[in-house]
Each structure stands twice: as C-alpha cells, then as structure tokens.
All heavy atoms as TSV, in Angstrom:
chain	resi	resn	atom	element	x	y	z
A	1	MET	N	N	17.773	-1.046	17.055
A	1	MET	CA	C	16.383	-0.736	16.463
A	1	MET	C	C	15.630	-2.021	16.547
A	1	MET	O	O	16.026	-3.119	16.199
A	1	MET	CB	C	16.687	-0.173	15.167
A	1	MET	CG	C	15.442	0.260	14.382
A	1	MET	SD	S	15.541	0.939	12.751
A	1	MET	CE	C	16.577	2.335	12.883
A	2	THR	N	N	14.357	-1.905	16.918
A	2	THR	CA	C	13.443	-3.168	17.071
A	2	THR	C	C	13.036	-3.356	15.625
A	2	THR	O	O	13.154	-2.562	14.649
A	2	THR	CB	C	12.308	-2.731	17.889
A	2	THR	OG1	O	11.404	-1.836	17.243
A	2	THR	CG2	C	12.680	-2.492	19.294
A	3	ASP	N	N	12.603	-4.737	15.398
A	3	ASP	CA	C	12.059	-5.050	14.099
A	3	ASP	C	C	11.067	-4.103	13.711
A	3	ASP	O	O	10.946	-3.783	12.358
A	3	ASP	CB	C	11.561	-6.465	14.054
A	3	ASP	CG	C	12.729	-7.524	14.228
A	3	ASP	OD1	O	13.890	-7.088	13.886
A	3	ASP	OD2	O	12.371	-8.599	14.600
A	4	SER	N	N	10.144	-3.701	14.566
A	4	SER	CA	C	8.987	-2.749	14.177
A	4	SER	C	C	9.546	-1.501	13.688
A	4	SER	O	O	9.261	-1.036	12.674
A	4	SER	CB	C	8.021	-2.736	15.359
A	4	SER	OG	O	7.028	-1.731	14.977
A	5	ASN	N	N	10.521	-0.873	14.519
A	5	ASN	CA	C	10.987	0.336	14.080
A	5	ASN	C	C	11.785	0.271	12.729
A	5	ASN	O	O	11.731	1.175	11.923
A	5	ASN	CB	C	12.057	0.934	15.163
A	5	ASN	CG	C	11.319	1.223	16.351
A	5	ASN	OD1	O	10.061	1.580	16.398
A	5	ASN	ND2	N	11.948	1.333	17.467
A	6	GLU	N	N	12.452	-0.869	12.520
A	6	GLU	CA	C	13.256	-1.035	11.256
A	6	GLU	C	C	12.370	-1.088	10.155
A	6	GLU	O	O	12.499	-0.460	8.967
A	6	GLU	CB	C	14.089	-2.207	11.352
A	6	GLU	CG	C	14.991	-2.326	10.060
A	6	GLU	CD	C	15.946	-3.554	10.151
A	6	GLU	OE1	O	16.094	-4.192	11.357
A	6	GLU	OE2	O	16.553	-3.983	9.163
A	7	PHE	N	N	11.149	-1.779	10.304
A	7	PHE	CA	C	10.162	-1.828	9.212
A	7	PHE	C	C	9.682	-0.509	8.896
A	7	PHE	O	O	9.621	-0.086	7.655
A	7	PHE	CB	C	9.019	-2.799	9.697
A	7	PHE	CG	C	7.825	-2.524	8.731
A	7	PHE	CD1	C	7.727	-3.263	7.497
A	7	PHE	CD2	C	6.750	-1.760	9.013
A	7	PHE	CE1	C	6.773	-3.228	6.677
A	7	PHE	CE2	C	5.649	-1.738	8.215
A	7	PHE	CZ	C	5.680	-2.460	7.043
A	8	TRP	N	N	9.327	0.362	9.796
A	8	TRP	CA	C	8.729	1.630	9.500
A	8	TRP	C	C	9.906	2.677	9.004
A	8	TRP	O	O	9.533	3.432	8.004
A	8	TRP	CB	C	8.085	2.202	10.697
A	8	TRP	CG	C	6.900	1.615	11.147
A	8	TRP	CD1	C	6.614	0.718	12.155
A	8	TRP	CD2	C	5.622	1.459	10.454
A	8	TRP	NE1	N	5.368	0.282	12.143
A	8	TRP	CE2	C	4.862	0.609	11.151
A	8	TRP	CE3	C	5.200	2.114	9.238
A	8	TRP	CZ2	C	3.459	0.454	10.674
A	8	TRP	CZ3	C	3.954	1.832	8.766
A	8	TRP	CH2	C	3.093	1.040	9.497
A	9	HIS	N	N	11.034	2.496	9.457
A	9	HIS	CA	C	12.170	3.239	8.832
A	9	HIS	C	C	12.326	2.848	7.311
A	9	HIS	O	O	12.480	3.780	6.501
A	9	HIS	CB	C	13.513	2.989	9.647
A	9	HIS	CG	C	14.620	3.658	9.051
A	9	HIS	ND1	N	14.888	5.117	9.102
A	9	HIS	CD2	C	15.581	3.269	8.405
A	9	HIS	CE1	C	16.094	5.382	8.529
A	9	HIS	NE2	N	16.479	4.322	8.115
A	10	LYS	N	N	12.325	1.605	7.019
A	10	LYS	CA	C	12.483	1.264	5.656
A	10	LYS	C	C	11.316	1.724	4.749
A	10	LYS	O	O	11.578	2.156	3.662
A	10	LYS	CB	C	12.679	-0.255	5.524
A	10	LYS	CG	C	14.042	-0.717	5.966
A	10	LYS	CD	C	14.207	-2.288	5.890
A	10	LYS	CE	C	15.573	-2.584	6.155
A	10	LYS	NZ	N	15.849	-4.073	6.076
A	11	LEU	N	N	10.139	1.650	5.330
A	11	LEU	CA	C	8.967	2.045	4.530
A	11	LEU	C	C	9.007	3.590	4.441
A	11	LEU	O	O	8.774	4.109	3.245
A	11	LEU	CB	C	7.640	1.781	5.377
A	11	LEU	CG	C	6.370	1.914	4.704
A	11	LEU	CD1	C	6.240	1.197	3.425
A	11	LEU	CD2	C	5.138	1.776	5.484
A	12	ASP	N	N	9.340	4.372	5.374
A	12	ASP	CA	C	9.469	5.795	5.158
A	12	ASP	C	C	10.620	6.262	4.021
A	12	ASP	O	O	10.319	6.974	3.230
A	12	ASP	CB	C	10.100	6.474	6.506
A	12	ASP	CG	C	8.885	6.658	7.508
A	12	ASP	OD1	O	7.728	6.455	7.212
A	12	ASP	OD2	O	9.161	6.720	8.740
A	13	ARG	N	N	11.673	5.442	4.040
A	13	ARG	CA	C	12.690	5.684	3.100
A	13	ARG	C	C	12.133	5.227	1.654
A	13	ARG	O	O	12.483	5.932	0.690
A	13	ARG	CB	C	13.976	4.785	3.351
A	13	ARG	CG	C	15.079	5.195	2.560
A	13	ARG	CD	C	16.358	4.513	3.022
A	13	ARG	NE	N	16.214	3.103	2.811
A	13	ARG	CZ	C	16.979	2.189	3.568
A	13	ARG	NH1	N	17.819	2.542	4.358
A	13	ARG	NH2	N	16.739	0.900	3.299
A	14	LEU	N	N	11.446	4.139	1.533
A	14	LEU	CA	C	10.871	3.689	0.228
A	14	LEU	C	C	9.900	4.858	-0.189
A	14	LEU	O	O	9.996	5.250	-1.434
A	14	LEU	CB	C	10.109	2.424	0.444
A	14	LEU	CG	C	9.325	1.933	-0.825
A	14	LEU	CD1	C	10.339	1.670	-1.964
A	14	LEU	CD2	C	8.600	0.701	-0.693
A	15	VAL	N	N	9.116	5.428	0.592
A	15	VAL	CA	C	8.209	6.330	0.081
A	15	VAL	C	C	8.830	7.658	-0.227
A	15	VAL	O	O	8.492	8.307	-1.161
A	15	VAL	CB	C	7.166	6.539	1.156
A	15	VAL	CG1	C	6.232	7.977	0.940
A	15	VAL	CG2	C	6.173	5.369	1.338
A	16	ALA	N	N	9.944	8.022	0.598
A	16	ALA	CA	C	10.622	9.196	0.351
A	16	ALA	C	C	11.472	9.137	-1.075
A	16	ALA	O	O	11.720	10.193	-1.588
A	16	ALA	CB	C	11.615	9.531	1.579
A	17	THR	N	N	11.856	8.083	-1.508
A	17	THR	CA	C	12.669	7.864	-2.591
A	17	THR	C	C	11.895	7.433	-3.849
A	17	THR	O	O	12.529	7.180	-4.854
A	17	THR	CB	C	13.924	6.893	-2.368
A	17	THR	OG1	O	13.357	5.720	-2.080
A	17	THR	CG2	C	14.731	7.547	-1.355
A	18	SER	N	N	10.612	7.220	-3.775
A	18	SER	CA	C	9.793	6.824	-4.900
A	18	SER	C	C	8.941	7.840	-5.402
A	18	SER	O	O	8.550	8.846	-4.650
A	18	SER	CB	C	8.977	5.562	-4.424
A	18	SER	OG	O	9.711	4.468	-3.974
A	19	ASN	N	N	8.664	7.800	-6.704
A	19	ASN	CA	C	7.770	8.677	-7.281
A	19	ASN	C	C	6.264	8.194	-7.091
A	19	ASN	O	O	5.972	6.931	-7.196
A	19	ASN	CB	C	7.983	8.839	-8.813
A	19	ASN	CG	C	9.264	9.534	-9.119
A	19	ASN	OD1	O	9.716	10.519	-8.371
A	19	ASN	ND2	N	10.014	9.131	-10.086
A	20	LEU	N	N	5.398	9.118	-6.811
A	20	LEU	CA	C	3.959	8.737	-6.569
A	20	LEU	C	C	3.195	8.988	-7.921
A	20	LEU	O	O	3.434	10.124	-8.489
A	20	LEU	CB	C	3.330	9.559	-5.582
A	20	LEU	CG	C	3.699	9.221	-4.029
A	20	LEU	CD1	C	3.167	10.202	-3.124
A	20	LEU	CD2	C	3.190	7.802	-3.723
A	21	THR	N	N	2.404	8.062	-8.309
A	21	THR	CA	C	1.573	8.280	-9.490
A	21	THR	C	C	0.085	8.298	-8.994
A	21	THR	O	O	-0.373	7.168	-8.265
A	21	THR	CB	C	1.761	7.146	-10.528
A	21	THR	OG1	O	3.171	7.367	-10.919
A	21	THR	CG2	C	0.848	7.349	-11.700
A	22	ILE	N	N	-0.778	9.156	-9.415
A	22	ILE	CA	C	-2.106	9.077	-9.163
A	22	ILE	C	C	-2.742	8.212	-10.126
A	22	ILE	O	O	-2.801	8.292	-11.424
A	22	ILE	CB	C	-2.811	10.491	-9.207
A	22	ILE	CG1	C	-2.192	11.463	-8.113
A	22	ILE	CG2	C	-4.387	10.440	-9.074
A	22	ILE	CD1	C	-2.599	12.933	-8.240
A	23	ASP	N	N	-3.347	7.189	-9.718
A	23	ASP	CA	C	-4.019	6.100	-10.405
A	23	ASP	C	C	-5.539	6.504	-10.584
A	23	ASP	O	O	-6.007	6.282	-11.666
A	23	ASP	CB	C	-3.836	4.653	-9.568
A	23	ASP	CG	C	-4.369	3.498	-10.499
A	23	ASP	OD1	O	-4.430	3.638	-11.706
A	23	ASP	OD2	O	-4.775	2.608	-9.922
A	24	ARG	N	N	-6.145	6.861	-9.545
A	24	ARG	CA	C	-7.548	7.215	-9.636
A	24	ARG	C	C	-7.762	8.453	-8.832
A	24	ARG	O	O	-7.594	8.531	-7.585
A	24	ARG	CB	C	-8.479	6.066	-8.944
A	24	ARG	CG	C	-8.294	4.807	-9.837
A	24	ARG	CD	C	-9.156	3.678	-9.345
A	24	ARG	NE	N	-8.873	2.544	-10.050
A	24	ARG	CZ	C	-8.520	1.309	-9.534
A	24	ARG	NH1	N	-8.639	1.149	-8.272
A	24	ARG	NH2	N	-8.353	0.318	-10.285
A	25	PRO	N	N	-8.140	9.624	-9.459
A	25	PRO	CA	C	-8.101	10.818	-8.853
A	25	PRO	C	C	-9.371	10.997	-7.942
A	25	PRO	O	O	-10.341	10.259	-8.135
A	25	PRO	CB	C	-8.255	11.782	-10.095
A	25	PRO	CG	C	-7.959	11.150	-11.270
A	25	PRO	CD	C	-8.222	9.651	-10.948
A	26	LYS	N	N	-9.276	11.698	-6.916
A	26	LYS	CA	C	-10.381	12.014	-6.025
A	26	LYS	C	C	-11.579	12.504	-6.656
A	26	LYS	O	O	-11.545	13.201	-7.749
A	26	LYS	CB	C	-10.005	13.316	-5.043
A	26	LYS	CG	C	-11.091	13.759	-4.144
A	26	LYS	CD	C	-10.587	14.930	-3.370
A	26	LYS	CE	C	-11.705	15.392	-2.518
A	26	LYS	NZ	N	-11.172	16.572	-1.714
A	27	GLY	N	N	-12.775	11.952	-6.385
A	27	GLY	CA	C	-14.064	12.226	-7.014
A	27	GLY	C	C	-14.354	11.263	-8.099
A	27	GLY	O	O	-15.584	11.356	-8.710
A	28	THR	N	N	-13.484	10.392	-8.558
A	28	THR	CA	C	-13.853	9.343	-9.668
A	28	THR	C	C	-14.383	8.215	-8.981
A	28	THR	O	O	-14.259	7.921	-7.805
A	28	THR	CB	C	-12.682	9.178	-10.480
A	28	THR	OG1	O	-11.598	8.518	-9.656
A	28	THR	CG2	C	-12.078	10.280	-11.222
A	29	SER	N	N	-15.130	7.373	-9.824
A	29	SER	CA	C	-15.780	6.125	-9.381
A	29	SER	C	C	-14.793	5.071	-9.621
A	29	SER	O	O	-13.873	4.971	-10.599
A	29	SER	CB	C	-17.012	5.978	-9.944
A	29	SER	OG	O	-16.884	5.817	-11.421
A	30	HIS	N	N	-15.093	3.838	-8.863
A	30	HIS	CA	C	-14.278	2.694	-8.987
A	30	HIS	C	C	-14.683	2.062	-10.312
A	30	HIS	O	O	-15.940	1.976	-10.696
A	30	HIS	CB	C	-14.587	1.784	-7.878
A	30	HIS	CG	C	-13.680	0.598	-7.732
A	30	HIS	ND1	N	-13.966	-0.544	-8.441
A	30	HIS	CD2	C	-12.556	0.305	-6.968
A	30	HIS	CE1	C	-13.042	-1.528	-8.222
A	30	HIS	NE2	N	-12.174	-0.973	-7.344
A	31	PRO	N	N	-13.711	1.422	-11.035
A	31	PRO	CA	C	-14.181	0.739	-12.247
A	31	PRO	C	C	-15.093	-0.312	-12.215
A	31	PRO	O	O	-15.981	-0.536	-13.067
A	31	PRO	CB	C	-12.825	0.336	-12.887
A	31	PRO	CG	C	-11.792	0.482	-11.840
A	31	PRO	CD	C	-12.239	1.337	-10.730
A	32	ARG	N	N	-15.045	-1.174	-11.143
A	32	ARG	CA	C	-15.933	-2.190	-11.050
A	32	ARG	C	C	-17.123	-1.967	-10.126
A	32	ARG	O	O	-18.195	-2.563	-10.258
A	32	ARG	CB	C	-15.374	-3.470	-10.457
A	32	ARG	CG	C	-14.256	-4.138	-11.247
A	32	ARG	CD	C	-13.865	-5.504	-10.672
A	32	ARG	NE	N	-12.419	-5.661	-11.002
A	32	ARG	CZ	C	-11.653	-6.326	-10.279
A	32	ARG	NH1	N	-12.019	-6.886	-9.203
A	32	ARG	NH2	N	-10.281	-6.522	-10.679
A	33	TYR	N	N	-17.072	-1.010	-9.195
A	33	TYR	CA	C	-18.130	-0.459	-8.359
A	33	TYR	C	C	-18.484	0.963	-8.448
A	33	TYR	O	O	-18.005	1.781	-7.618
A	33	TYR	CB	C	-17.739	-0.958	-6.885
A	33	TYR	CG	C	-17.288	-2.327	-6.734
A	33	TYR	CD1	C	-15.956	-2.722	-6.644
A	33	TYR	CD2	C	-18.153	-3.436	-6.799
A	33	TYR	CE1	C	-15.497	-4.052	-6.550
A	33	TYR	CE2	C	-17.850	-4.718	-6.520
A	33	TYR	CZ	C	-16.456	-4.918	-6.493
A	33	TYR	OH	O	-16.117	-6.306	-6.485
A	34	PRO	N	N	-19.143	1.296	-9.570
A	34	PRO	CA	C	-19.199	2.677	-9.863
A	34	PRO	C	C	-19.887	3.540	-8.787
A	34	PRO	O	O	-19.829	4.827	-8.691
A	34	PRO	CB	C	-20.241	2.803	-11.123
A	34	PRO	CG	C	-20.404	1.434	-11.441
A	34	PRO	CD	C	-19.769	0.363	-10.459
A	35	SER	N	N	-20.637	2.980	-7.898
A	35	SER	CA	C	-21.252	3.743	-6.712
A	35	SER	C	C	-20.193	4.231	-5.624
A	35	SER	O	O	-20.343	5.092	-4.868
A	35	SER	CB	C	-22.332	2.944	-6.064
A	35	SER	OG	O	-21.838	1.740	-5.480
A	36	PHE	N	N	-19.030	3.470	-5.753
A	36	PHE	CA	C	-17.869	3.893	-4.781
A	36	PHE	C	C	-17.126	5.059	-5.453
A	36	PHE	O	O	-16.519	4.848	-6.564
A	36	PHE	CB	C	-16.977	2.638	-4.509
A	36	PHE	CG	C	-15.828	3.148	-3.642
A	36	PHE	CD1	C	-15.951	3.160	-2.288
A	36	PHE	CD2	C	-14.574	3.474	-4.169
A	36	PHE	CE1	C	-14.892	3.504	-1.460
A	36	PHE	CE2	C	-13.552	3.914	-3.345
A	36	PHE	CZ	C	-13.742	3.914	-2.008
A	37	ILE	N	N	-17.096	6.176	-4.745
A	37	ILE	CA	C	-16.425	7.294	-5.303
A	37	ILE	C	C	-15.150	7.525	-4.370
A	37	ILE	O	O	-15.284	7.518	-3.120
A	37	ILE	CB	C	-17.231	8.498	-5.155
A	37	ILE	CG1	C	-18.622	8.332	-5.937
A	37	ILE	CG2	C	-16.570	9.802	-5.725
A	37	ILE	CD1	C	-18.516	8.162	-7.427
A	38	TYR	N	N	-14.023	7.694	-5.021
A	38	TYR	CA	C	-12.774	7.792	-4.209
A	38	TYR	C	C	-12.843	9.236	-3.548
A	38	TYR	O	O	-12.894	10.229	-4.172
A	38	TYR	CB	C	-11.566	7.778	-5.204
A	38	TYR	CG	C	-11.278	6.355	-5.643
A	38	TYR	CD1	C	-11.859	5.871	-6.822
A	38	TYR	CD2	C	-10.556	5.490	-4.806
A	38	TYR	CE1	C	-11.588	4.506	-7.175
A	38	TYR	CE2	C	-10.334	4.133	-5.220
A	38	TYR	CZ	C	-10.791	3.743	-6.433
A	38	TYR	OH	O	-10.731	2.297	-6.750
A	39	PRO	N	N	-12.716	9.121	-2.222
A	39	PRO	CA	C	-12.721	10.368	-1.480
A	39	PRO	C	C	-11.330	11.165	-1.452
A	39	PRO	O	O	-11.234	12.291	-1.164
A	39	PRO	CB	C	-13.025	10.094	-0.001
A	39	PRO	CG	C	-12.571	8.586	0.135
A	39	PRO	CD	C	-12.768	8.093	-1.287
A	40	LEU	N	N	-10.287	10.452	-1.784
A	40	LEU	CA	C	-8.985	10.932	-1.992
A	40	LEU	C	C	-8.314	10.417	-3.205
A	40	LEU	O	O	-8.831	9.426	-3.810
A	40	LEU	CB	C	-8.149	10.510	-0.778
A	40	LEU	CG	C	-8.650	10.797	0.624
A	40	LEU	CD1	C	-7.910	10.029	1.623
A	40	LEU	CD2	C	-8.479	12.236	0.888
A	41	ASP	N	N	-7.176	11.029	-3.602
A	41	ASP	CA	C	-6.380	10.600	-4.770
A	41	ASP	C	C	-5.920	9.083	-4.314
A	41	ASP	O	O	-5.356	9.028	-3.195
A	41	ASP	CB	C	-5.256	11.449	-5.134
A	41	ASP	CG	C	-5.606	12.710	-5.724
A	41	ASP	OD1	O	-6.678	12.795	-6.257
A	41	ASP	OD2	O	-4.939	13.721	-5.647
A	42	TYR	N	N	-6.115	8.089	-5.245
A	42	TYR	CA	C	-5.532	6.765	-5.006
A	42	TYR	C	C	-4.217	6.754	-5.768
A	42	TYR	O	O	-4.264	6.967	-6.945
A	42	TYR	CB	C	-6.644	5.779	-5.533
A	42	TYR	CG	C	-6.391	4.358	-5.167
A	42	TYR	CD1	C	-6.721	3.818	-3.997
A	42	TYR	CD2	C	-5.825	3.457	-6.211
A	42	TYR	CE1	C	-6.449	2.519	-3.706
A	42	TYR	CE2	C	-5.476	2.184	-5.898
A	42	TYR	CZ	C	-5.858	1.683	-4.534
A	42	TYR	OH	O	-5.703	0.336	-4.384
A	43	ARG	N	N	-3.122	6.480	-5.168
A	43	ARG	CA	C	-1.835	6.512	-5.712
A	43	ARG	C	C	-1.086	5.188	-5.530
A	43	ARG	O	O	-1.472	4.321	-4.824
A	43	ARG	CB	C	-1.036	7.515	-5.161
A	43	ARG	CG	C	-1.767	8.962	-5.086
A	43	ARG	CD	C	-1.023	9.985	-4.302
A	43	ARG	NE	N	-1.677	11.240	-4.209
A	43	ARG	CZ	C	-1.033	12.352	-4.296
A	43	ARG	NH1	N	0.243	12.431	-4.477
A	43	ARG	NH2	N	-1.756	13.342	-4.268
A	44	TYR	N	N	0.032	5.070	-6.226
A	44	TYR	CA	C	0.931	3.982	-6.037
A	44	TYR	C	C	2.311	4.464	-6.302
A	44	TYR	O	O	2.571	5.497	-6.840
A	44	TYR	CB	C	0.607	2.835	-7.059
A	44	TYR	CG	C	0.863	3.146	-8.555
A	44	TYR	CD1	C	2.070	2.965	-9.142
A	44	TYR	CD2	C	-0.269	3.661	-9.317
A	44	TYR	CE1	C	2.248	3.284	-10.505
A	44	TYR	CE2	C	-0.077	3.961	-10.656
A	44	TYR	CZ	C	1.197	3.761	-11.358
A	44	TYR	OH	O	1.384	4.033	-12.568
A	45	LEU	N	N	3.326	3.696	-5.780
A	45	LEU	CA	C	4.782	4.150	-5.891
A	45	LEU	C	C	5.258	3.411	-7.241
A	45	LEU	O	O	5.107	2.152	-7.442
A	45	LEU	CB	C	5.441	3.495	-4.594
A	45	LEU	CG	C	5.050	3.971	-3.255
A	45	LEU	CD1	C	5.853	3.184	-2.201
A	45	LEU	CD2	C	5.318	5.416	-3.153
A	46	GLN	N	N	5.785	4.195	-7.984
A	46	GLN	CA	C	6.268	3.768	-9.285
A	46	GLN	C	C	7.417	2.868	-9.066
A	46	GLN	O	O	8.163	2.951	-8.022
A	46	GLN	CB	C	6.708	4.903	-10.114
A	46	GLN	CG	C	5.717	5.740	-10.758
A	46	GLN	CD	C	6.221	6.776	-11.568
A	46	GLN	OE1	O	7.394	6.977	-11.918
A	46	GLN	NE2	N	5.390	7.717	-12.091
A	47	ASP	N	N	7.647	1.901	-9.909
A	47	ASP	CA	C	8.807	1.010	-9.928
A	47	ASP	C	C	8.957	0.141	-8.613
A	47	ASP	O	O	10.083	-0.006	-8.102
A	47	ASP	CB	C	10.126	1.713	-10.195
A	47	ASP	CG	C	10.080	2.528	-11.498
A	47	ASP	OD1	O	9.600	1.924	-12.474
A	47	ASP	OD2	O	10.590	3.664	-11.525
A	48	THR	N	N	7.792	-0.144	-7.978
A	48	THR	CA	C	7.775	-1.131	-6.891
A	48	THR	C	C	6.955	-2.276	-7.156
A	48	THR	O	O	6.241	-2.212	-8.281
A	48	THR	CB	C	7.245	-0.341	-5.681
A	48	THR	OG1	O	5.817	0.084	-6.004
A	48	THR	CG2	C	8.009	0.931	-5.200
A	49	GLN	N	N	7.005	-3.298	-6.393
A	49	GLN	CA	C	6.127	-4.499	-6.533
A	49	GLN	C	C	5.576	-5.084	-5.203
A	49	GLN	O	O	6.484	-5.275	-4.265
A	49	GLN	CB	C	6.840	-5.469	-7.222
A	49	GLN	CG	C	6.084	-6.641	-7.714
A	49	GLN	CD	C	6.898	-7.731	-8.556
A	49	GLN	OE1	O	8.009	-7.899	-8.215
A	49	GLN	NE2	N	6.372	-8.124	-9.679
A	50	ALA	N	N	4.339	-5.148	-5.189
A	50	ALA	CA	C	3.661	-5.725	-4.036
A	50	ALA	C	C	3.442	-7.167	-4.149
A	50	ALA	O	O	3.888	-7.866	-5.143
A	50	ALA	CB	C	2.280	-5.043	-3.738
A	51	GLY	N	N	2.918	-7.881	-3.204
A	51	GLY	CA	C	2.738	-9.335	-3.217
A	51	GLY	C	C	1.716	-9.694	-4.322
A	51	GLY	O	O	1.915	-10.863	-4.775
A	52	ASP	N	N	0.824	-8.869	-4.789
A	52	ASP	CA	C	0.074	-9.203	-5.969
A	52	ASP	C	C	0.597	-8.882	-7.341
A	52	ASP	O	O	0.034	-9.002	-8.214
A	52	ASP	CB	C	-1.261	-8.480	-5.786
A	52	ASP	CG	C	-1.066	-6.969	-5.898
A	52	ASP	OD1	O	-0.034	-6.473	-6.034
A	52	ASP	OD2	O	-2.224	-6.312	-5.808
A	53	MET	N	N	1.975	-8.589	-7.172
A	53	MET	CA	C	2.812	-8.303	-8.355
A	53	MET	C	C	2.396	-6.912	-9.003
A	53	MET	O	O	2.882	-6.511	-10.108
A	53	MET	CB	C	2.648	-9.360	-9.427
A	53	MET	CG	C	3.090	-10.693	-8.932
A	53	MET	SD	S	4.504	-10.717	-8.033
A	53	MET	CE	C	5.170	-12.083	-8.672
A	54	ALA	N	N	1.641	-6.163	-8.524
A	54	ALA	CA	C	1.236	-4.768	-8.884
A	54	ALA	C	C	2.165	-3.719	-8.065
A	54	ALA	O	O	2.860	-4.171	-7.139
A	54	ALA	CB	C	-0.154	-4.483	-8.761
A	55	ASN	N	N	2.204	-2.607	-8.404
A	55	ASN	CA	C	2.849	-1.492	-7.720
A	55	ASN	C	C	2.234	-1.432	-6.320
A	55	ASN	O	O	1.126	-1.739	-6.064
A	55	ASN	CB	C	2.659	-0.111	-8.375
A	55	ASN	CG	C	3.421	-0.181	-9.709
A	55	ASN	OD1	O	2.649	-0.199	-10.852
A	55	ASN	ND2	N	4.769	-0.146	-9.756
A	56	ILE	N	N	3.045	-0.911	-5.459
A	56	ILE	CA	C	2.586	-0.669	-3.946
A	56	ILE	C	C	1.639	0.413	-3.946
A	56	ILE	O	O	2.042	1.602	-4.325
A	56	ILE	CB	C	3.844	-0.540	-3.080
A	56	ILE	CG1	C	4.741	-1.764	-3.010
A	56	ILE	CG2	C	3.399	-0.132	-1.607
A	56	ILE	CD1	C	5.924	-1.595	-2.289
A	57	ASP	N	N	0.378	0.203	-3.454
A	57	ASP	CA	C	-0.629	1.203	-3.347
A	57	ASP	C	C	-0.397	2.158	-2.054
A	57	ASP	O	O	0.086	1.664	-1.102
A	57	ASP	CB	C	-2.072	0.707	-3.244
A	57	ASP	CG	C	-2.452	-0.168	-4.394
A	57	ASP	OD1	O	-2.021	0.218	-5.561
A	57	ASP	OD2	O	-3.013	-1.227	-4.190
A	58	VAL	N	N	-0.636	3.462	-2.250
A	58	VAL	CA	C	-0.630	4.314	-1.105
A	58	VAL	C	C	-1.865	5.159	-1.088
A	58	VAL	O	O	-2.443	5.397	-2.094
A	58	VAL	CB	C	0.626	5.205	-1.083
A	58	VAL	CG1	C	1.891	4.325	-0.793
A	58	VAL	CG2	C	0.881	6.038	-2.319
C-alpha cells in the first residue's frame, strides 16, 4: 500500500469509528461573520484532536 493509500485508509477508518457531532447546523450564521451562512451542517469527530488542539472538523 502506498503512503497516500494508507493515509486515506486510516482516515476512512477514523471517520467510520468516530461519532459525528453537528457544531453549526445548516442555515445558521457564523459566530464572528454573521453574513456567512453555513450551507451544510458543520460537524466534528468526537474524541479526536487536530493540530489546533480542537476536534477534527468534517
């Protein structure tokens, strides 16, 4: 398996085994930029950590 394929395989497994939480529902405005309306549900993976120390956004 190439490094690229391994990355995507691990990412697929992480998403499949994590719970998704809707952080900002579709149609709501951004807290700092109220003119920006989310066209889709903005979610994150529970119990994960990204480089910014917050949960991984999806």
